[in-house]
N, C-alpha and C positions, 0 to 999 in steps of 0.2 A: 504494500500500500504506500502511496505517496501523499504528501501533504502540501497545502498551499496556505497563503495568507488570506484573511477575510477582506483585505484591501486590494488584493490582486497583484501585488508586486513580487510575489515569490510563488513558484510552482516547483514540483519535483523534489521537495525536501523529504528526507528519510524520517522515520520515527525518531531516531537518535538525534538528528538535526533539530527537529521540532522541540523535543523536551530539553535538549542541551541549551538552546537559545532562549526559550521562554517566549519573549516577544519576537515576532518576525522582523527582519531588517527594515521593512517599510512601516513599522509601528503597529501593524495589525496583529491578529491572533491566529495561530495555526488551527486548521481544520483539515479533515480528509479531503483530498481532491474529489473523491466520489464516496459518499457514505454507503457502506455495504447494507444490503437489505436481507432480512431474515424471513424465512417462510414460516407458516404455521407448524410445519413438521419440525423445523429447527427449534422453535419455541417449545414444542412438545418434548423434544429430546432434552432440552436444557432444564425443563421443569423439575426433573428428578435428580439433578446434580447437587452435590454439596456446595457450600459457598466457595471453598477454594477451587473446586473443579469448575464451577461456573466462572470464576475469575480467570482461570487459566484458558478456558474456551473463548471468553470475550477478549481478553488482552491479546491472545494469540492472533486474532484477526488483525489487530492494529500493529503489533510488533513484528509479525511475520517471522522470517528467519534471521532477523538482524542480530539476535543473541546467539545464533548457532543452532544446534540440534534442539528439538522440543524439550528434552530433559532439562536444559538450562533454564528455560522459562518455568517449567514445572517446579524445580527446586527453589527458584526465586519466589514464586507465589506461595509455596508452603511456608517459607520463612516469614512472609508478610503477616500471617495470622497466628504465628506460633505463640505470641504473648497475649492473645485475647483470653479473657477469663470465662468465656462461654463456649461450649462445644459447638453450638449452632453458628457462632460468630455474630450473627445478627438475629436475635429472637424477636418474635412478634407478640404483642400483648393486646387484648381487647380492653378498651377504655370507653365504656358506654357503647355508643354506636360507631366509634372510631377504632381503627386498627393502628396501634402505635408500633412502628418499626424502630427498634432500639439500635441505633448506630454507634453506641458509646461504650462498647465492651472491650475496646482496645486499651493499650497501655497508658494513654493520656486522657481517657474517659470522654472522648468526643469523636464525632464522625470524621474529623480530619485524619485520624489514623488510617481510615480506609482509603484515603487518597495519597497521603504522604508515604506510607510504608511501600507501596508498589513504585511510586515515582522515584523516591530516593534510592531504592535498591536497583532500579533500572539505570539511573544515573551512575551509581557506583559500578555496576557491571560493565557499562559501556566505557567508563573511565579506566577501569582495570584492563580491558581489552586493548585500549589505545595507549596505556601508560601515561595518562595525563591527570591533572588535578582540576577540580572544580571548586570555586568559591561560591557558596550558595547564599544569596541575600533574600531575606524574608521580612515582610512587614505583617504584623499581626494585630488583631483586635482582641486576642486572648487565646484562641484555640489553635490557629495555624502554627504559631511559633513553637509551643511545647510539642506538638505532634511532629514537626519538622526536626527539632533537636533530638527527640527520641528516635526517630527513624534513622537519622545520621548515626547516632550511637549504636542502634541495633544492626545497622549494615556492617559495622566493623571495618569500614573502608578507610585506609590511610589516604585516599585520594580526594576526600571531601572535607572542606572547612565550611562553617556556617556562621553567619551573622544575622541575628534576629533583632528587629526594631519594634518597639511597642509604644503606644501613646501614654504618656505619664499620667498615672492616676485613673486610667480608664479600663483596667482589667482587674479581675479578682485577685485576692491574696494567693489563693491556691494556683491560679494560672501563672502568676509571677514566680512563685516558688518552683513550679515545674521547670522553669528556665534557669533561675538563679542558683539552683542547687546542683546543676550539671557541672561537673568538675573537669571536663575535657578541655585540653589546651586548643582544640580545634573548634570549640563552640564559644561564641561571644554574644552578649546580650547588651542592647543599647536602648535607652528610653529617649523619647523625643517629646518636646513641649508643643503638642499640637493635637489635631483630631485623628480619628481612626485611619483614614486613608491618605493622610498628608505626606507620608513617605513614598507613596506610589510614584510620584513624578520624579524625584531624584533617582530612584531605582531604575525607572524606565529610561531616563536620560543616560545613565551609566551603561545600561544594556545597549542603547543605541550607538554609543561610542565604540565602534567595532574594534579599534586598536586596544582600548582600555579593557574591554570585555574579554578579548582574546588573551591579553597579557595575564589576566587573573583567572581565566577559565570561568568567567562569571556566569552564573545561572540563577534565575529566579524560580521559586517553586510555589508562589502564590497561585491562585486558581486561573490566572491568565495562561499558565503553563498547561499545554494540552494534556499532559500526563495526569493532571488532577481530575478533570471531568471524565476522561476515559476510564480511570480507575474507579471513579464513583458511579459510573454507569452500572457497574456490577450490582450495587445494592438496589437499583431501580428494577432490574430484572428479577432479583431475589424478592423484592417487595411485591411485585406483581404476582409471581407464582405463589407466594405465601397467602396473598389476599384471595386468590382463587381457591386455595386449599381451605381456608377458613370459611368461605362462603359456599363451597361445593360447586364452583363454577368451572367452565371449560376455557382452554386457550382460545383466545379471540374475543372473549367477553371483556368489556372495558372496565377500567379502574380510574378513579380520581385520586390525585396525590397532592397533599398540602405540605409546603416546604417553608421553614423559617428562612428568610431571604436577606442576605447582605450583599456580598460581592457577586452573587449569582452563580458561583461555580457549581453548587449543588443543583440549582434549578436547571442550568444549561445541560448538566449531565442527564437529567430527565428528558429534556427536549431532544438531545442527540439520540437517546434511547428510542424515543418516539419516531425519529427520522429513520431509525434502523428497522422499525416495524413493531415495536412494543406497543400493545393496544392501550395506551394511556389516553383516556378521553379528554381530561382537563388537568392542567397543572395550575395550582393556586399558590401565588407568592404571598407569604405572610410577613409583613414588615412591621417595624416599630415606628416611632414618630420621625425617624430619619427615612423618609418614605418616597424617595425618588422612583423606586420601582413601582409602587402603587400609583403614583401620579402618572407615570408613563403608561401603565396598563389601563388605567381608568380614564385618562383624558389625553394621552399622547404627548404629555409634557415631560420630556427627558431633559430636565433643567436642574443644574447643580444648585443646591440650596446655599444660602449665605453662610450658614454655620452648622456645625455638628451639634446635635442635642445630646446631653448626657441622659442615658436611660438605664433601666434595670436589666435590659437585654442587650448589653453593649457589644457583644460579639457580632451582632448584625448591624451595628452602627455603620453607615456608609453614606457618602455624598455622591460619588459617581462609581457605580458598579461596572468594572471593566468587562464582565461577561455579557452585558447587554449587547455588546457588539456581535457576539456569536448568535444571540437570539435574533437580532436584526438580520444577520446574514442568512439564516435558514428561513426566516419569515419572508425575505425578499427573493426566495428561490436561488440563493447563492449568487446574487448579483453583486460582485465585488466592486465595480465602479460606483454603484450607488452607495455602498457601505463606506467606501473611501471618502466620498463627498460628504456623507452624513457625519462621519467621525471628524473630518477636517473642520466642519462647522462647529461641532461640539468642542473640539480642542480650542478653537479660536474664540468662541463666544460663551461657552459654558451652557449653551441651550440648543436643544434640537426639538422641534415640534413636528410630530408625525403628520403626514397628510391624512385626511379622513379615511380614505380607502384602506390605507395601511393600518390605521388604528383599528378599524373593524376586523381586519384579518388577525391582528394581534389578539383582540378580544375573543375571537373564535377559539384560540389556542389556550389562553391564559385567563385566570381570574386573579383577584388580589383583594387584600384587606389591610387596612392600617390599624394597628393595635397599640394603644398607649399603655403606660405603666399600670393605670388603674384597671383596665380591661385584662391585661396580662395577669396581674395578681388575682383578679377574680377567677380567671380560668384555671390558674395553678391551684387555687384554693378549692375550686369546684372538683377538679380531678382528684385531689387528695381526699376531700371530705365525703364526696358522693361515690367515688369509684375506687378509693383506696390506692390511687396511683400518684406518686410524687414525681412531678416533671421538673425539669430545669426551666428557667425563664424563657428560653428561646423556643423550646417545645411548647410551652404554654402560650406563646404568641401564635403558633400554628394551631393549637387547639381552640383558642379564642376565635380565630378566623374560620376554622372548620365548623364550629358550633353556630357561628353567625350565619354562615352560608347554608349549611345542611340541616341544622337543628339537631335534636337529641336522638330521634328514632333511627336505628340502623337502616339506612335507605334500602340496601339490597334485600334485607329481610322483609321490608314492607312492599317490595316490588316496585319501588319508585325510581331507583337510580343505581348506578354502579356503587360498589363498596368504596369507602373513603379511607385512605391511608394517610396518616400523619407521620412525617419523619421526625423521630425523637433524636435530636442531634447531639445532646450532651447529657452527662450525669448531673444530677442536682448537687452532688458533692462539691462542685467547682464554684458554686454561687451562693455562699452563705448569706450575704446581705440581701440578695434578691429573694431567695426562698424565705428568709425570715420576714421580709416585708409582706409576704403573702400569707404565711401560716403561723407567724409569731415565733418568738424566741423559744417557747416551750416545744413547739412543733419541730423546730430545727434541732434543738438539744436532743429530743427523742430520736430523731433520725441519725444524728451524728454519733450517738452512743449505741446505735443498733447494728445488727448484722448486715444491713443493706449498704452501710457506708464502707467504701473500699479501704482495706487495711493500708494499701499503698498510699492513699491520700492522707491517712492519719500520720504515716511516717514522714511525709513531706512537710507537714506543718511543724515538725520538730527539727528538721534538718537545717544546718547552717547555710546561709546564703552568701553568694559572692557579691562584691560591689559592682555597681552598674556604671558603664559609660553613659554620658548624657549629652544630647543635642539640644541646645537652648534656642528659644524663639528669637528672631532678629528682625524686628519691625513687622512688615506685612508678611502674609503667608508666602508670597513669591520670593521675598527676600530671605525668609527663613529656609525655604526649600533650597535656594541657591547656596546658602551658608552650609546647610547640612550636607549637600552634595560635595562641596569642597572638602569638608572635614572627613567624610567617609573615603573620598578618593585619596586624601593624604594618609589615612590609616592604612589603606590597602597598598599604597605605593611605597610606604616607608620600609626600608630594608633593615632598620634597627629593631629587633624584636621587642626591646624595652619600650619603644615609642609607639608600638602598634597597640591594637585593642587588647 
């Protein structure tokens, strides 16, 4: 399989090229030149596979023979899920009329493990084959960074260094400790004085500097990297098959899936799965009050907001989700010149307004809801008190959206509509303040003292932390981003180890 840019400036890239570069050289995002299509017979065969076997089958389509014999990919995939705490890898629980697909049983208690473990191990395998090094740069709003650092550690590769950036004061204590307690000399953590996606532009600029990027083997593994959505497509196929099992349905019957939505890497994985032939009827984006995706899906206004709002679901805080570009690409029938024009306008003005016909097409594929902190807390409390299910705040955002759209009654059981799946993206153990806001201090205390609270999380709260490097704000956001980029370039270029990160 070959890959191209959403903006049309690159064609014929290998899978290794696509995941090693992150952004395409023309600033676009990599996608397959031709999306493979699965038949009903293919889906029927995949329905009975274990999660690792399903991952191997799906990833094999995209990776092809680039890793060598099939046994190489098979061994890599088995390693990806070896540290998950659940034999199923991704269990499914009924919560009233919803099916909660738990994506958080990996080593950092969130769905990002399902994307980062395969991507990082693939990068490590390609780097080893070519005897090169990669410097991995990651911007995180709380979950991507810990998952990336753990994946780099688990890979055991001497060919990967990682630098993770997070917005100061905007992640939970446990999320911070998952990064600051890592002792590897190849792993570095930096906080910056800004909003959740403010480091995206400096990282993109450094990636676009081909000489600099080549000198450092620079690679980004946020969800603009094709390896993330491709790896996360696996749990959409798994979710679909398990929903059929729960409802006694057949391959071909449709399912709706509700997704907590920030940078849209998870949502676009679902949309790409649908392009391959997975019978998803509707994908619903559940946002918090940083709601650019809801405004885009509801009114066609892909407009950057003036500021990032602090929320209790801050892992999905976003101002401009980069994966909207992939959604537009498939919405427009893979029309790269149109996407290049649209994204140039967005880059120039911070605003793109969809034409009415394109908005209608978008609304045929997607739904959305905006969920504020009050509604999120109410949904989290309702799931806990009514259904005995303790969700994290981001899953609660999705549950609030699902209950608002579909109501309480299991739709398929009532013969009204397809089953409704909610992607449960993180363990509540990571979000003490938010969960406490919903169910009270006594509710949190009972959970934290109980068997459901992961022992590994308890240990983290006692582990010593390393000091952080810090990027301070310098005037306007543009001035700050320019300053941060200069500082990071200086760190990476400095040949004196004592002066580096």
